[in-house]
N, C-alpha and C positions, 0 to 999 in steps of 0.2 A: 853517838859520836857524829852523826849527821855528815857522813862522808859522801862526796859526789863522785860520779864516775866509777871506773873499775879499780879495785884495789884488793890486796891480800892482807889479811889481818892474822897475826899469830898470837895466840893467847894460851894461857895455862889456867886450869880450873883448880882452885883451892879446894881440896877434898874436905877440909874441916868445916868450911862454911858455904861451899858451893858458889863462891864468887869468882867470876872470870877476871883474870888480870891480863891486860893487853901488854905485850912487850915488843911488838914490831908491827908497823904499818908500812906497806910498800905498794907502789903502783904495779899493775900487771905489766910484766916485761914487754917491751917494744911499743907500748901504747902512749908513751909520753915523749916529748921531744928532748927530755933530759936523760933518757936512757942511753947507755953506751951503744947499743945496737942501732938505735935510731940515728945517733950522731955519726956512726960509721957509714951508714947508707947515705945519709945526707951529704957527707963529704965526697962520696962517689957520684951522686946525682944531685948536685946543689940546686938545679932548676926544677926538680920534680919533688914537691913537698909530699906527694903521695906514694913515692917509690917503695917505701917499706911496706905500706899496706898492700900495694900491688904484689909484692913478693910473697907476703903472708897468704893472701887469697890465692895466688897462683900455685903455691906449694900445696894447698889443700885440694886442688882440683884433680 
């Protein structure tokens, strides 16, 4: 599938022939500018394009 970046892939394995079937591909939450959380933080801090990343890193410390 040649996916770039971080993503989550949901798949099911067909038990009869052991073939995986992909049924959902999604970006990892908070890491794309189209994510709802990113949009919310951007509306609060429009001049800081890295605000969300600072919050994520800060919460892990």
